C-alpha positions in Angstrom: -0.2 -0.4 -0.2 1.1 3.7 -0.7 0.9 4.7 2.7 3.4 2.4 3.3 6.4 3.8 1.1 5.6 7.8 1.2 7.2 8.1 4.3 10.1 10.0 4.5 9.4 14.4 4.6 11.1 17.3 6.2 9.0 20.4 6.8 10.2 24.0 8.3 8.1 27.0 9.2 9.3 30.4 9.7 6.9 33.3 11.1 6.3 36.9 9.2 9.3 38.3 11.8 11.9 36.1 11.0 11.5 36.8 6.9 13.6 38.6 5.2 10.6 40.1 3.5 8.0 39.9 5.9 6.4 36.8 4.2 5.0 33.6 5.7 6.8 30.4 4.4 5.3 27.2 5.2 8.2 24.5 3.5 8.1 20.3 3.0 9.7 18.3 0.9 8.4 15.3 0.0 10.0 11.6 0.0 9.3 8.9 -1.8 10.9 4.7 -1.3 13.8 4.3 -3.5 11.8 4.3 -7.0 9.9 7.5 -8.7 7.3 8.7 -7.4 6.3 11.3 -10.8 4.9 14.6 -9.8 2.7 17.5 -11.2 1.6 20.8 -10.2 -2.1 21.9 -10.8 -4.4 24.4 -10.2 -7.9 23.1 -9.0 -10.7 24.4 -9.6 -13.7 24.7 -7.7 -15.8 23.0 -10.9 -13.4 19.6 -10.6 -13.0 19.7 -6.7 -15.3 16.5 -5.7 -18.6 17.0 -4.3 -18.6 13.5 -2.7 -15.0 12.1 -1.5 -13.9 8.3 -1.3 -10.6 7.4 0.0 -8.1 5.1 -2.1 -6.8 4.3 0.8 -9.5 3.2 3.6 -13.2 2.8 3.0 -14.0 6.6 4.2 -16.8 8.6 2.0 -17.7 12.3 2.6 -20.2 14.6 1.5 -18.2 17.6 1.2 -19.7 21.2 1.3 -20.6 23.0 -1.8 -18.6 26.1 -1.8 -15.0 25.2 -2.5 -12.8 27.5 -4.0 -10.0 26.9 -6.3 -6.3 26.1 -4.7 -3.0 25.1 -6.0 -1.9 21.0 -5.4 1.4 18.9 -6.4 -0.4 15.3 -6.8 1.0 12.2 -7.7 1.1 11.9 -11.8 -0.4 8.3 -11.3 -3.6 8.9 -9.1 -4.8 5.5 -9.0 -4.1 5.1 -5.3 -4.8 8.7 -4.0 -4.5 12.0 -5.3 -2.1 13.1 -2.8 -2.1 16.5 -3.0 0.7 17.2 -0.9 0.5 21.4 -0.6 -0.8 24.4 -2.0 -2.6 27.7 -1.7 -6.1 28.7 -2.2 -8.3 31.9 -3.4 -8.2 33.0 0.5 -4.1 32.9 0.3 -4.6 30.3 3.0 -1.2 27.3 2.8 -1.6 23.9 3.6 1.5 21.7 3.5 -0.3 18.2 4.4 1.6 15.6 5.2 4.9 14.8 6.8 4.7 11.0 8.6 5.7 11.4 12.5 6.6 9.0 15.0 4.6 7.7 17.9 4.0 5.0 20.9 2.5 2.1 21.6 1.0 3.6 24.7 -1.1 5.8 23.0 -1.9 3.7 20.4 -3.1 1.1 23.0 -5.6 3.6 24.1 -6.9 5.1 20.9 -6.1 3.2 18.2 -5.6 4.1 14.1 -9.0 3.7 12.1 -7.8 1.3 9.3 -10.9 0.1 8.3 -12.3 4.3 7.4 -10.1 6.6 8.7 -8.1 9.4 6.9 -4.6 10.1 5.7 -2.1 11.5 4.0 -4.0 11.1 0.5 -6.9 12.8 1.3 -5.9 15.9 4.1 -4.9 18.6 1.4 -8.5 17.9 -0.7 -10.5 17.7 2.6 -9.9 21.0 3.8 -7.9 23.4 1.9 -10.9 24.4 -0.4 -12.7 25.1 2.5 -10.7 27.5 4.9 -10.4 31.4 4.9 -8.1 31.3 7.7 -4.6 28.7 8.8 -6.7 28.6 12.1 -9.7 27.6 10.5 -7.7 24.3 9.2 -6.6 23.2 12.2 -10.0 23.6 13.1 -11.7 21.9 10.6 -8.4 19.3 10.3 -9.5 18.6 14.2 -13.4 18.1 13.8 -12.5 15.4 10.7 -9.9 13.5 12.9 -12.0 13.4 16.1 -15.1 12.3 14.0 -13.3 9.4 11.5 -10.1 9.0 12.5 -7.0 8.5 10.9 -4.4 5.3 10.2 -1.4 7.0 10.2 0.3 9.6 12.3 0.8 12.9 10.5 1.4 16.0 11.0 0.4 19.6 9.0 1.0 23.0 8.8 -0.9 26.3 7.5 0.0 29.6 7.4 -1.6 32.9 6.1 -0.6 36.2 6.2 -0.2 36.7 9.8 0.1 32.8 11.3 1.5 29.7 10.7 0.6 26.7 12.4 2.0 23.5 12.9 -0.4 20.5 13.9 0.1 16.9 14.9 -1.7 13.9 14.7 -1.9 12.1 18.7 -3.4 8.0 18.2 -6.4 7.5 16.1 -8.8 10.3 17.0 -7.4 13.2 18.7 -4.5 16.0 17.4 -2.9 18.8 18.6 -1.2 22.3 16.8 0.2 25.3 18.1 1.2 28.5 16.9 4.2 29.3 15.1 5.9 32.7 16.6 6.1 35.6 14.5 9.8 35.7 15.2 10.2 32.2 15.0 10.9 29.3 13.4 10.3 25.0 13.4 12.5 22.1 11.2 10.4 19.2 11.6 11.6 15.8 11.1 10.0 12.9 10.9 8.7 12.2 14.5 6.1 13.9 16.8 8.1 17.1 17.2 5.9 19.7 19.5 7.4 19.4 23.0 5.9 21.9 25.8 2.2 22.4 25.4 0.5 25.4 27.9 -3.5 23.7 27.2 -4.8 27.2 28.2 -2.7 29.6 25.5 -4.2 31.4 23.0 -1.5 30.1 20.6 -2.4 26.1 21.1 -5.3 24.4 20.2 -6.0 20.3 20.5 -8.8 17.9 21.2 -10.9 18.8 23.8 -10.1 15.4 26.3 -6.6 15.3 25.6 -5.4 16.9 29.2 -7.7 14.6 30.2 -6.6 11.5 28.2 -3.0 12.0 29.3 -4.2 12.7 33.1 -6.7 10.0 33.5 -4.0 6.9 31.7 -1.3 8.6 34.0 0.7 9.3 30.4 2.9 12.6 31.5 6.1 11.0 32.9 7.5 15.0 33.9 8.4 15.7 37.2 7.3 19.1 36.8 3.7 18.9 35.9 4.7 20.6 32.6 3.5 18.6 29.5 6.0 17.6 26.6 4.0 16.2 24.2 6.9 14.5 22.7 7.9 12.9 25.6 4.3 11.9 26.3 2.9 10.6 22.7 6.1 10.5 20.5 8.9 8.1 20.2 12.9 8.0 21.3 13.9 4.8 19.6 17.5 4.5 17.9 16.0 5.3 14.8 15.5 8.5 15.6 19.2 9.5 16.7 20.2 8.5 13.2 17.0 9.1 11.0 15.7 12.3 12.5 17.1 14.2 15.2 20.0 14.9 12.6 18.3 16.9 11.0 16.9 19.7 13.1 20.2 20.0 14.3 21.7 20.5 11.3 19.4 23.2 10.7 19.4 24.2 13.9 23.2 25.0 14.1 22.9 27.0 10.4 20.6 29.5 11.5 19.4 28.9 15.3 20.2 32.2 17.6 21.2 29.6 20.3 22.3 25.8 18.6 22.5 23.2 21.2 23.5 19.6 21.1 24.2 17.3 19.3 23.0 15.3 15.5 22.0 12.0 17.9 20.1 13.9 21.0 16.2 13.2 21.5 15.9 16.6 23.3 16.5 19.2 20.5 14.5 21.9 20.3 10.8 23.1 19.0 10.2 26.8 18.8 13.8 28.3 17.3 14.7 31.6 17.1 16.9 32.1 13.5 20.2 34.5 14.1 18.8 36.7 11.0 16.1 37.0 8.4 15.4 33.9 6.4 15.1 34.5 2.6 13.5 31.9 0.5 16.9 31.1 -1.0 18.6 30.3 2.5 15.4 28.5 3.3 15.5 26.2 -0.3 20.1 26.1 0.8 18.6 24.7 4.3 16.3 21.8 2.1 19.1 21.0 0.1 21.0 20.1 2.7 23.2 17.1 2.9 25.4 18.1 6.2 27.9 20.4 4.1 30.7 21.3 6.3 30.5 18.7 9.2 32.1 15.2 9.1 28.8 13.4 7.9 28.2 14.6 4.5 28.0 11.6 2.7 30.2 13.1 -0.4 33.1 13.3 1.9 32.8 9.7 3.3 32.3 6.2 2.2 29.1 5.9 4.6 26.4 8.6 5.8 25.4 7.7 9.1 22.7 10.4 9.2 19.7 10.6 7.1 19.8 14.1 5.2 17.0 16.3 4.1 18.3 16.0 0.3 18.0 12.7 -1.3 17.5 11.1 -4.2 14.3 10.0 -2.7 12.8 13.8 -2.9 9.7 14.1 -5.0 9.1 17.8 -4.6 9.7 20.5 -2.3 7.5 23.4 -2.0 7.8 26.3 -0.2 4.7 28.2 0.0 4.8 31.9 0.8 1.9 34.0 1.9 3.7 37.6 1.1 3.0 40.9 3.1 2.8 44.3 1.4 1.1 43.5 -1.8 -2.3 43.4 -3.1 -4.2 39.9 -1.7 -4.5 38.9 -5.4 -0.4 38.8 -5.8 0.4 38.0 -2.2 0.4 34.3 -2.9 3.2 32.2 -4.3 4.0 28.9 -4.6 7.9 28.1 -4.8 8.2 24.4 -6.5 11.0 22.4 -7.4 10.9 19.0 -8.7 13.1 15.7 -7.7 16.5 15.8 -5.8 16.8 19.0 -3.7 20.3 18.9 -4.5 20.0 19.4 -7.9 17.1 21.2 -8.3 15.9 25.3 -8.6 12.4 25.9 -7.3 10.3 28.3 -9.5 8.4 31.2 -7.8 4.5 30.4 -9.3 1.7 32.6 -8.7 -1.0 30.6 -6.7 -3.7 33.2 -7.9 -4.8 31.2 -11.7 -6.3 29.0 -13.2 -3.7 27.0 -14.6 -0.1 25.9 -14.3 3.0 25.4 -17.3 2.8 22.2 -19.0 6.4 21.2 -18.2 5.2 20.9 -14.6 1.6 19.9 -15.4 1.4 17.6 -17.4 4.0 14.8 -15.7 4.1 11.5 -17.5 4.1 8.6 -14.8 7.0 6.7 -17.4 9.7 8.9 -17.8 9.6 11.6 -20.8 11.3 14.4 -21.8 10.0 18.0 -22.3 8.9 17.8 -18.6 10.8 19.2 -14.9 10.2 15.9 -13.1 12.1 13.7 -15.4 14.5 16.2 -16.7 15.6 17.0 -12.8 16.0 13.2 -12.3 18.3 13.2 -15.3 20.5 15.9 -14.1 20.6 14.3 -10.4 21.6 10.9 -12.1 24.8 12.4 -13.5 25.3 14.9 -10.7 25.3 12.7 -7.8 27.4 10.5 -9.7 30.0 13.6 -10.7 29.5 15.6 -7.6 32.9 17.6 -7.3 32.6 18.4 -11.2 28.8 19.4 -11.1 28.6 21.4 -7.5 29.3 24.7 -9.2 27.3 24.1 -12.2 24.2 23.2 -10.2 24.9 26.4 -8.0 24.6 28.4 -11.0 22.4 26.9 -12.8 20.0 27.8 -9.5 21.0 31.3 -9.3 20.5 32.1 -12.6 16.7 30.3 -12.4 15.9 32.0 -10.0 17.2 35.6 -10.3 15.5 35.5 -13.8 12.1 35.2 -12.4 12.3 36.9 -9.4 12.6 39.8 -11.9 10.0 38.4 -13.9 7.6 38.6 -10.8 9.2 41.7 -9.7 7.7 43.4 -13.0 4.7 41.6 -13.1 3.6 42.5 -9.1 4.9 46.6 -10.6 2.4 46.1 -13.8 -0.2 44.2 -12.7 -3.8 45.4 -12.5 -4.8 44.0 -8.7 -8.4 43.5 -9.6 -7.5 41.4 -12.6 -4.7 39.6 -12.1 -5.6 36.0 -13.3 -4.0 36.8 -17.1 -0.9 38.3 -16.3 -0.5 35.6 -13.3 -0.8 33.3 -15.8 1.8 34.4 -18.2 4.0 35.2 -15.8 4.1 31.1 -14.6 4.9 30.3 -18.4 7.9 32.6 -18.7 9.3 31.1 -15.3 8.9 27.6 -16.3 9.8 28.4 -19.9 13.4 29.6 -18.2 13.8 26.9 -15.6 13.1 24.4 -18.2 16.1 26.4 -20.4 18.3 25.8 -18.0 18.3 22.7 -16.7 18.6 21.5 -20.3 21.9 23.1 -20.6 22.5 22.1 -17.3 21.9 18.9 -18.1 24.3 18.9 -21.1 27.1 20.4 -19.7 27.0 17.3 -17.3 26.5 15.0 -20.1 30.0 16.4 -21.2 31.5 15.7 -17.3 30.2 12.2 -17.7 31.8 11.3 -21.4 34.9 12.7 -20.1 34.8 11.1 -17.0 34.0 7.6 -18.9 36.1 4.7 -18.5 35.9 2.9 -21.9 38.2 5.3 -23.0 41.8 4.6 -24.9 
């Protein structure tokens, strides 16, 4: 089943006072197993949103409201196992990413088991929530009600953002959940574990299942000696796998940007809410999401064996940086930055979200390998670049800078010239131009890498 394979992601969230331009950021890279899972970039029109929804993973069905709004999404090219819409921005400038698989433990599952019969999960969540919310907080509330009523068959983290707020939400057991509003001046790096630490049930910046505190107290689940509630300790895991697979990713990002980085890669109690040393740009966020422990002895390109799982992997499917901009008209505020393929060899493009269609090179990804689309082109670049990393690195860096700089110029010009009252045609045209630049420069990069690989061929004399 797909839910057993699509299970490794990393989330990075940034509040509006911690970004360079005052935007909120909801970012996640989506992974898969050691196989291909082609992705598409689409705009789901209200007329295309189902009114009756049936999950392909479980027996879950529901009649959906008749008032959806349109939204961007990055679903699987092969929808036979479900849409897996992954993340997007709706017409109300609300961003949602869902989901990141997280850890749990047998204590909570013994009390509140998963609902594998007719529960909801990663396949369903974006489709069930994003078209019907006007704020990030509403996203948490709507999904919370669905989880309480129908349950889930897995442990997941979901994030929401709007102009003002960023929320991080985790499912707990089969029917419970908790969420935290990220402070405006803070960031969160969340690997595949239950991440929420200290939780104040009475605070305005938290939400949860109504009975969550009672569930903890009645079942004596809290190991704290001082009465605090650390949800990671209560509901999460602290396994040997965490020390190699999850914790090092959080440690590395915190080491790069946190005002006060602490701990070691294997530590189980790394901070949840962190504050950056400086305001963060999209470019720096992309670098962090492309990281593989550069500058440490853990970089797999510097040693024979990688001891820790990095953010950048051959298994990266797509990276979305969902930016809700302030200081611009609402109709151009949502930017769905997107990259396909392994993050060490790709580039993000700042696609406007308020459109009715997406560029064909990103939209029409075939299930099987074919030229002329960004998903397969990026994977071809990565296949060669990984085998010739030392020579490819500077080429990839130059490619990424050129694409992002050109796209930013297109965006800047469009922002200045577009009619905010009637922007769709201009924004769609700008997206087409940016996609064309990305495809062109990726093709140029591929040609350079082919020359490198050919020059290093063993069949020479």
